[in-house]
RODO-2510 file (C-alpha; in nm, 4 decimals, decimal comma):
residues 425
     n   res          X          Y          Z
     1     m    -0,0003     0,0003    -0,0007
     2     r     0,1059     0,3579    -0,0638
     3     f     0,1023     0,6218     0,2057
     4     t     0,1144     1,0000     0,2287
     5     l     0,3250     1,1787     0,4873
     6     d     0,1567     1,3760     0,7617
     7     r     0,2340     1,7449     0,7430
     8     s     0,4340     1,7063     1,0649
     9     w     0,6862     1,4659     0,9043
    10     q     1,0558     1,5579     0,9262
    11     r     1,3400     1,3094     0,8788
    12     f     1,7066     1,3543     0,9636
    13     g     1,8884     1,0393     0,8572
    14     r     1,7570     0,7666     1,0835
    15     t     1,5601     1,0036     1,3062
    16     v     1,2006     1,0964     1,2225
    17     i     0,9813     1,3548     1,3938
    18     a     0,6115     1,3137     1,3108
    19     g     0,2644     1,2447     1,4415
    20     s    -0,0006     1,4071     1,6541
    21     p     0,1118     1,4676     1,9200
    22     l     0,4687     1,4772     1,7929
    23     r     0,6916     1,1776     1,8497
    24     t     1,0508     1,1002     1,7608
    25     f     1,1383     0,7679     1,5988
    26     r     1,4892     0,6226     1,5759
    27     l     1,5066     0,3866     1,2800
    28     t     1,7236     0,0895     1,1986
    29     a     1,8758     0,0595     0,8516
    30     a     1,5707    -0,1401     0,7410
    31     g     1,3410     0,1197     0,8932
    32     e     1,5220     0,3965     0,7066
    33     a     1,4612     0,2101     0,3798
    34     v     1,0897     0,1900     0,4636
    35     a     1,0856     0,5646     0,5362
    36     r     1,2524     0,6398     0,2017
    37     a     0,9944     0,4268     0,0177
    38     i     0,7067     0,6092     0,1839
    39     e     0,8623     0,9468     0,1118
    40     s     0,9042     0,8610    -0,2561
    41     g     0,5458     0,7364    -0,2946
    42     r     0,6435     0,3734    -0,3426
    43     p     0,4370     0,0963    -0,1800
    44     a     0,5493    -0,0137     0,1676
    45     s     0,4875    -0,3652     0,2931
    46     p     0,3172    -0,4192     0,6288
    47     s     0,5593    -0,4014     0,9218
    48     r     0,5785    -0,2968     1,2851
    49     l     0,7174     0,0366     1,1764
    50     v     0,4330     0,1020     0,9303
    51     d     0,1799     0,0065     1,1977
    52     r     0,3431     0,2397     1,4474
    53     l     0,3549     0,5271     1,1987
    54     l    -0,0127     0,4738     1,1139
    55     d    -0,1203     0,4559     1,4761
    56     t     0,0586     0,7766     1,5676
    57     g    -0,0786     0,9719     1,2713
    58     s     0,2667     1,0059     1,1149
    59     i     0,1567     0,8632     0,7787
    60     h    -0,1809     0,8086     0,6144
    61     p    -0,2918     0,5370     0,3701
    62     v    -0,3804     0,6224     0,0107
    63     a    -0,6885     0,4041     0,0084
    64     g    -0,7916     0,3918    -0,3560
    65     r    -1,0526     0,1426    -0,4722
    66     s    -1,1177    -0,1462    -0,2339
    67     s    -1,0181    -0,4970    -0,3384
    68     i    -1,2717    -0,6425    -0,0947
    69     f    -1,5752    -0,4159    -0,0690
    70     t    -1,8068    -0,2358    -0,3106
    71     t    -2,0908     0,0046    -0,2419
    72     g    -2,3172    -0,3013    -0,2475
    73     d    -2,1533    -0,4054     0,0803
    74     v    -2,2728    -0,0854     0,2491
    75     t    -2,6201    -0,0155     0,3877
    76     v    -2,7055     0,3510     0,4380
    77     v    -2,8999     0,4296     0,7577
    78     t    -3,0616     0,7712     0,8014
    79     p    -3,2386     0,8856     1,1186
    80     q    -3,5147     1,1315     1,0324
    81     l    -3,7647     1,3498     1,2124
    82     g    -4,0461     1,4618     0,9861
    83     g    -4,0612     1,4873     0,6095
    84     v    -4,0509     1,2112     0,3493
    85     a    -3,7985     0,9285     0,3270
    86     v    -3,5527     0,9286     0,0357
    87     a    -3,6349     0,6359    -0,1931
    88     d    -3,2823     0,5254    -0,2847
    89     g    -3,2587     0,1950    -0,0987
    90     r    -3,1419     0,3380     0,2314
    91     v    -3,2862     0,2410     0,5700
    92     t    -3,4775     0,5423     0,7008
    93     v    -3,5589     0,5404     1,0713
    94     d    -3,8545     0,7570     1,1741
    95     d    -3,7509     0,8951     1,5126
    96     g    -4,1025     0,9275     1,6545
    97     s    -4,2271     1,1884     1,4048
    98     s    -4,5810     1,3258     1,4124
    99     p    -4,7113     1,2804     1,1498
   100     p    -4,4988     0,9751     1,0618
   101     v    -4,2238     0,9938     0,7977
   102     a    -4,3720     0,8677     0,4715
   103     g    -4,1810     0,5684     0,3362
   104     a    -3,9740     0,5051     0,6516
   105     s    -3,8232     0,1580     0,6966
   106     v    -3,8457     0,1640     1,0776
   107     r    -4,0592     0,3775     1,3087
   108     l    -3,9830     0,4470     1,6754
   109     d    -4,2813     0,5062     1,9022
   110     r    -4,1265     0,8186     2,0517
   111     n    -3,8500     1,0634     1,9690
   112     s    -3,5426     0,9089     2,1311
   113     g    -3,2576     1,0939     1,9570
   114     p    -3,0147     1,0044     1,6797
   115     a    -2,8265     0,7402     1,8795
   116     a    -3,1357     0,5276     1,9343
   117     a    -3,2527     0,5825     1,5766
   118     r    -2,9188     0,4736     1,4292
   119     n    -2,9072     0,1666     1,6528
   120     a    -3,2571     0,0746     1,5382
   121     g    -3,1441     0,1036     1,1782
   122     r    -2,8384    -0,1112     1,2423
   123     a    -3,0680    -0,3897     1,3685
   124     i    -3,1898    -0,4580     1,0145
   125     v    -2,8539    -0,4166     0,8368
   126     a    -2,7190    -0,7372     0,6807
   127     t    -2,4102    -0,5962     0,5039
   128     p    -2,0572    -0,5898     0,6542
   129     l    -2,0447    -0,2101     0,6432
   130     v    -2,3019     0,0517     0,7471
   131     a    -2,3028     0,4195     0,6511
   132     f    -2,4811     0,6534     0,8908
   133     v    -2,5918     0,9602     0,6955
   134     d    -2,8033     1,2401     0,8440
   135     a    -3,1149     1,3524     0,6612
   136     d    -2,9726     1,7045     0,6081
   137     v    -2,6534     1,5744     0,4418
   138     d    -2,6326     1,5932     0,0630
   139     t    -2,4220     1,3157    -0,0931
   140     l    -2,4870     1,4074    -0,4561
   141     d    -2,2021     1,4625    -0,7004
   142     q    -2,1971     1,8411    -0,7176
   143     l    -1,8775     1,8359    -0,5086
   144     g    -1,6906     1,5733    -0,7086
   145     g    -1,7217     1,2700    -0,9308
   146     g    -1,8479     0,9321    -0,8196
   147     c    -2,0174     0,8063    -0,5052
   148     w    -1,8757     0,9571    -0,1864
   149     m    -1,8360     0,6102    -0,0369
   150     t    -1,6183     0,4673    -0,3148
   151     a    -1,3111     0,6700    -0,2196
   152     l    -1,3401     0,5534     0,1435
   153     l    -1,3982     0,1795     0,1062
   154     g    -1,0315     0,0999     0,0408
   155     h    -0,9532     0,1852     0,4032
   156     f    -1,1529    -0,1177     0,5129
   157     d    -0,9110    -0,3501     0,3335
   158     d    -0,7126    -0,2995     0,6554
   159     p    -0,8971    -0,5324     0,8994
   160     r    -0,8129    -0,2993     1,1911
   161     v    -1,0046    -0,0041     1,0447
   162     g    -1,3397     0,0318     1,2177
   163     l    -1,4618     0,3731     1,0963
   164     v    -1,3914     0,6164     0,8132
   165     a    -1,5349     0,9649     0,7717
   166     p    -1,5365     1,2046     0,4750
   167     r    -1,5010     1,5809     0,4918
   168     v    -1,8280     1,7569     0,5745
   169     g    -1,8650     2,0909     0,3958
   170     g    -2,1260     2,3537     0,4727
   171     e    -2,1318     2,6329     0,7274
   172     p    -1,8112     2,8452     0,7380
   173     d    -1,5966     2,7589     1,0434
   174     s    -1,8287     2,4671     1,1128
   175     p    -1,7087     2,2162     1,3764
   176     l    -1,8216     1,9495     1,1299
   177     d    -1,5601     2,0535     0,8716
   178     l    -1,2261     1,9121     0,9851
   179     g    -1,0147     2,0465     0,7026
   180     t    -0,8194     1,9224     0,4062
   181     e    -0,5562     1,7020     0,5772
   182     p    -0,6100     1,3269     0,6346
   183     a    -0,5777     1,2045     0,9904
   184     r    -0,5926     0,9151     1,2316
   185     v    -0,8834     1,0116     1,4577
   186     r    -0,7997     0,9972     1,8273
   187     a    -0,8706     1,2042     2,1383
   188     g    -0,5915     1,4526     2,2016
   189     s    -0,4675     1,4496     1,8431
   190     r    -0,5039     1,7078     1,5649
   191     v    -0,8351     1,5488     1,4568
   192     s    -0,9833     1,4266     1,7819
   193     y    -1,3319     1,3365     1,6570
   194     v    -1,5457     1,3103     1,3450
   195     p    -1,9143     1,4054     1,3265
   196     g    -2,1786     1,1409     1,2771
   197     a    -2,3347     1,3411     0,9927
   198     a    -2,1719     1,0968     0,7475
   199     i    -1,9565     0,8011     0,8529
   200     i    -1,8960     0,4455     0,7363
   201     v    -1,8503     0,1860     1,0108
   202     r    -1,7496    -0,1785     1,0043
   203     v    -2,0494    -0,3592     1,1479
   204     a    -1,8307    -0,5998     1,3478
   205     a    -1,6562    -0,3038     1,5134
   206     f    -1,9855    -0,1245     1,5762
   207     d    -2,1319    -0,4310     1,7456
   208     a    -1,8127    -0,4995     1,9413
   209     v    -1,8413    -0,1663     2,1268
   210     g    -2,2181    -0,1799     2,1684
   211     g    -2,3166     0,0765     1,9065
   212     f    -2,4169     0,4319     1,9951
   213     d    -2,4817     0,5240     2,3571
   214     e    -2,8551     0,5976     2,3618
   215     t    -2,8286     0,7981     2,6859
   216     l    -2,6452     1,0721     2,4939
   217     r    -2,8732     1,3152     2,3104
   218     y    -2,5694     1,4936     2,1636
   219     g    -2,2059     1,3880     2,1330
   220     e    -2,2986     1,0259     2,0687
   221     d    -2,0842     1,0283     1,7543
   222     v    -1,7756     1,1536     1,9404
   223     d    -1,8311     0,8899     2,2087
   224     l    -1,8549     0,6114     1,9499
   225     v    -1,5262     0,7146     1,7838
   226     w    -1,3423     0,7279     2,1152
   227     r    -1,4768     0,3896     2,2248
   228     l    -1,3749     0,2343     1,8940
   229     d    -1,0264     0,3793     1,9330
   230     e    -1,0005     0,2593     2,2932
   231     a    -1,1035    -0,0888     2,1784
   232     g    -0,8141    -0,0979     1,9289
   233     w    -0,9985    -0,0101     1,6065
   234     r    -0,8470     0,2477     1,3715
   235     c    -1,0680     0,5447     1,2898
   236     r    -0,9722     0,7523     0,9868
   237     y    -1,0603     1,0914     0,8414
   238     d    -1,0247     1,1085     0,4634
   239     p    -1,1038     1,4495     0,3076
   240     t    -1,0652     1,3216    -0,0484
   241     s    -1,4368     1,2385    -0,0174
   242     v    -1,6671     1,5339     0,0548
   243     v    -2,0352     1,5556     0,1500
   244     w    -2,2424     1,8670     0,2110
   245     h    -2,4217     1,9489     0,5373
   246     e    -2,6845     2,2154     0,4887
   247     p    -2,6257     2,4923     0,7456
   248     r    -2,9084     2,6375     0,9497
   249     a    -3,0764     2,9166     0,7574
   250     r    -3,1223     3,1579     1,0502
   251     p    -2,8364     3,2897     1,2706
   252     m    -3,0222     3,2121     1,5939
   253     a    -3,0836     2,8558     1,4781
   254     r    -2,7088     2,8154     1,4174
   255     l    -2,6305     2,9489     1,7646
   256     h    -2,8810     2,7097     1,9229
   257     q    -2,7167     2,4251     1,7302
   258     h    -2,3693     2,5120     1,8608
   259     a    -2,5046     2,5424     2,2152
   260     a    -2,6501     2,1934     2,1737
   261     y    -2,3093     2,0645     2,0655
   262     g    -2,1593     2,2164     2,3798
   263     s    -2,4198     2,0561     2,6049
   264     s    -2,2659     1,7140     2,5407
   265     a    -1,9226     1,8118     2,6791
   266     a    -1,9913     1,7273     3,0425
   267     a    -2,1220     1,3772     2,9705
   268     l    -1,8308     1,3088     2,7337
   269     a    -1,5735     1,4385     2,9825
   270     l    -1,7095     1,2107     3,2547
   271     r    -1,7071     0,9079     3,0238
   272     h    -1,3619     0,9827     2,8811
   273     p    -1,1515     1,1582     3,1491
   274     g    -0,9021     1,4045     3,0026
   275     a    -1,0087     1,3491     2,6424
   276     l    -1,1977     1,6789     2,6184
   277     a    -0,9315     1,9016     2,7805
   278     p    -0,9422     2,2432     2,6079
   279     v    -0,5682     2,2919     2,6590
   280     r    -0,2929     2,0273     2,6671
   281     s     0,0418     2,1502     2,7815
   282     n     0,3506     2,0672     2,9828
   283     g     0,4719     2,2530     3,2893
   284     w     0,7243     2,4620     3,0957
   285     t     0,4659     2,5936     2,8517
   286     a     0,2111     2,6574     3,1278
   287     g     0,4782     2,8575     3,3090
   288     v     0,5577     3,0587     2,9949
   289     w     0,1982     3,1688     2,9398
   290     g     0,1268     3,2017     3,3109
   291     l     0,4080     3,4554     3,3406
   292     a     0,2763     3,6462     3,0378
   293     v    -0,0789     3,6624     3,1760
   294     v     0,0311     3,7931     3,5170
   295     g     0,2274     4,0730     3,3540
   296     h     0,5796     3,9325     3,3132
   297     p     0,6106     3,8652     2,9379
   298     f     0,9887     3,9065     2,9376
   299     a     1,0282     3,6408     3,2067
   300     g     0,7939     3,4171     3,0054
   301     l     1,0094     3,4662     2,6961
   302     m     1,3220     3,3779     2,8927
   303     l     1,1555     3,0606     3,0218
   304     a     1,0477     2,9692     2,6688
   305     t     1,4002     3,0191     2,5407
   306     g     1,5467     2,8131     2,8232
   307     s     1,3054     2,5251     2,7686
   308     a     1,3838     2,5312     2,3959
   309     a     1,7554     2,5095     2,4722
   310     a     1,6852     2,2157     2,7033
   311     l     1,5060     2,0326     2,4222
   312     v     1,8115     2,0806     2,1991
   313     r     2,0155     1,8841     2,4525
   314     r     1,7541     1,6107     2,4730
   315     l     1,7450     1,5550     2,0956
   316     p     2,1093     1,5216     1,9934
   317     d     2,0236     1,3533     1,6602
   318     i     1,8235     1,6499     1,5369
   319     p     1,9742     1,9799     1,4176
   320     p     1,9677     2,2325     1,7040
   321     a     1,7751     2,4867     1,4964
   322     v     1,4995     2,2303     1,4344
   323     s     1,4764     2,1331     1,8022
   324     f     1,4626     2,4992     1,9041
   325     r     1,1904     2,5715     1,6488
   326     l     0,9880     2,2692     1,7666
   327     a     0,9942     2,3926     2,1227
   328     m     0,8984     2,7501     2,0334
   329     n     0,6208     2,6278     1,8030
   330     g     0,4939     2,4181     2,0915
   331     h     0,4698     2,7280     2,3110
   332     l     0,2908     2,9196     2,0334
   333     g     0,0531     2,6303     1,9732
   334     a    -0,0373     2,6219     2,3412
   335     g    -0,1050     2,9960     2,3204
   336     r    -0,3483     2,9404     2,0333
   337     q    -0,5151     2,6590     2,2283
   338     s    -0,5524     2,8871     2,5284
   339     a    -0,7048     3,1643     2,3174
   340     a    -0,9573     2,9173     2,1758
   341     a    -1,0345     2,7939     2,5265
   342     v    -1,1001     3,1525     2,6420
   343     r    -1,3441     3,2082     2,3561
   344     r    -1,5159     2,8707     2,3812
   345     v    -1,5255     2,7414     2,7397
   346     w    -1,3453     2,9778     2,9765
   347     w    -1,5227     3,2970     2,8687
   348     p    -1,7710     3,3114     3,1628
   349     a    -1,4840     3,3127     3,4147
   350     v    -1,2775     3,5534     3,2025
   351     a    -1,5788     3,7847     3,1622
   352     i    -1,6252     3,8016     3,5390
   353     g    -1,2556     3,8681     3,5855
   354     a    -1,2657     4,1412     3,3183
   355     l    -1,5142     4,3363     3,5284
   356     v    -1,2456     4,4025     3,7882
   357     s    -0,9170     4,3406     3,6071
   358     k    -0,7675     4,5303     3,3157
   359     r    -0,5352     4,2382     3,2533
   360     m    -0,8317     4,0029     3,2086
   361     r    -0,9821     4,2480     2,9618
   362     w    -0,6619     4,2286     2,7571
   363     v    -0,6721     3,8478     2,7759
   364     a    -1,0301     3,8521     2,6445
   365     l    -0,9456     4,0941     2,3629
   366     a    -0,6408     3,8922     2,2611
   367     a    -0,8476     3,5721     2,2449
   368     i    -1,1116     3,7433     2,0311
   369     a    -0,8506     3,8944     1,7992
   370     t    -0,7050     3,5531     1,7127
   371     r    -1,0325     3,4465     1,5438
   372     p    -1,2974     3,7182     1,5554
   373     r    -1,5431     3,5664     1,3077
   374     s    -1,6008     3,2573     1,5228
   375     v    -1,6725     3,4433     1,8472
   376     a    -2,0513     3,4150     1,8272
   377     t    -2,0565     3,0388     1,7698
   378     d    -1,7737     2,9870     2,0204
   379     v    -1,9690     3,1718     2,2893
   380     a    -2,2817     2,9710     2,2063
   381     y    -2,0859     2,6470     2,2357
   382     g    -1,9450     2,7582     2,5712
   383     w    -2,2922     2,8448     2,6963
   384     g    -2,3972     2,4890     2,6216
   385     v    -2,0856     2,3541     2,7977
   386     w    -2,1590     2,5475     3,1174
   387     r    -2,5247     2,4440     3,1175
   388     g    -2,4159     2,0835     3,0818
   389     m    -2,1616     2,1204     3,3639
   390     a    -2,4285     2,2666     3,5917
   391     r    -2,6567     1,9691     3,5268
   392     s    -2,3764     1,7150     3,5739
   393     r    -2,2048     1,9048     3,8570
   394     t    -1,8594     1,8762     3,7078
   395     l    -1,5881     2,1101     3,5820
   396     a    -1,4166     1,8373     3,3812
   397     p    -1,4828     1,9903     3,0325
   398     i    -1,2967     2,3115     3,1156
   399     a    -1,0026     2,1610     3,3046
   400     p    -0,6676     2,1829     3,1207
   401     k    -0,4495     1,8746     3,0972
   402     l    -0,0985     1,9518     3,2158
   403     s     0,1891     1,7091     3,2194
   404     a     0,4183     1,7159     3,5177
   405     w     0,7347     1,9239     3,5399
   406     p     1,0182     1,6876     3,4393
   407     t     1,2227     1,5511     3,7250
   408     r     1,5957     1,4934     3,7005
   409     s     1,5446     1,1227     3,6302
   410     e     1,2899     1,2056     3,3585
   411     r     1,5357     1,4418     3,1924
   412     r     1,7750     1,1481     3,1629
   413     r     1,4982     0,9389     2,9992
   414     p     1,3692     1,1160     2,6893
   415     d     1,0982     0,8543     2,6307
   416     r     0,9015     1,0060     2,9179
   417     g     0,8465     1,3463     2,7591
   418     r     0,5981     1,4765     2,5050
   419     v     0,8374     1,3801     2,2240
   420     h     0,8937     1,0063     2,2544
   421     y     1,1782     0,7945     2,1294
   422     r     1,0676     0,4652     1,9777
   423     r     1,3133     0,2230     1,8142
   424     q     1,1398     0,0578     1,5204
   425     t     1,2449    -0,1984     1,2622
***
């Protein structure tokens, strides 16, 4: 199989830096040959190294046409509330509509939410793959040639792949649109979830984890992906296939939708501790930005420079300039994460602080300035998060995840840090 390199990929002889989060790999001579083949676009045979690179998001498969599955091996299941079922062979589940959905394959007695509706549809699926497609998702060909599923089925030739998702276009800055780069989907990585608006799932994997959690009214798709990943199934995002999700027509309807997305955060954070952390950082980076916020930016800059110099010593196989840049980019990335957290989930606390603190007002303005056009939807999402936290009596969705300050013994063992050494063959 051929693979594409993740945008994070950098190789220096037998040392590779790649993945999300970043890792460092030390390769044997055979491993270096595999890396050269992948870089040149040549096929690479299955190996421990290829598996490790796939699992860390360092490389991504070029799926192509499946040698095992066709679209005839996929049953489309659509949960629907109101309207008329699409007569294209899909399984339409009427989620307790009044009046009933005309032409529905299955009808639930009461509105139970998309998780229950999808599970009810799965119960009558006889194919090895099932595609869950929302009723407001357009899978016609105006965005590209061929069926949207065809470009994704090749991923399932890998028996460890449990779920594949296309890119979902629609509303600008939509949380459903995860961009143009392929990814291994995993909590804490660059693409930490995929929306259930359009996904293809291996039925065996779906059944192995118990399907969708019907107690979740929202966030059931995120929960399914994380449980699949925890069970050892690979979940992939492949933007070469694109579907279209029709955005809400009215601004207030869009804000209500984003608030609904946020309302699932508390339940997800309790089910998956640490997976929803708005900021992930180590002690050095937290210290850098902490000093800046309390009014000591020069001290923060000195700490950032010192931690970057320390990373240079820890990575002797990598050019010092590269190590230094990695460390500084890590600090900047944490700053962008923090700004997003202020806009999305920390804004109630920051707003209260801004009433009495000029420094908090500057923090709020800086967070807004980094992405002003998303402020309205970010605030709506955060409102939903705080409502959910109040109901669940937890602060888990807004708690940052900080790694410990490295001890002296940890500094002697580079495999304990954020950048991990792994010897592969």
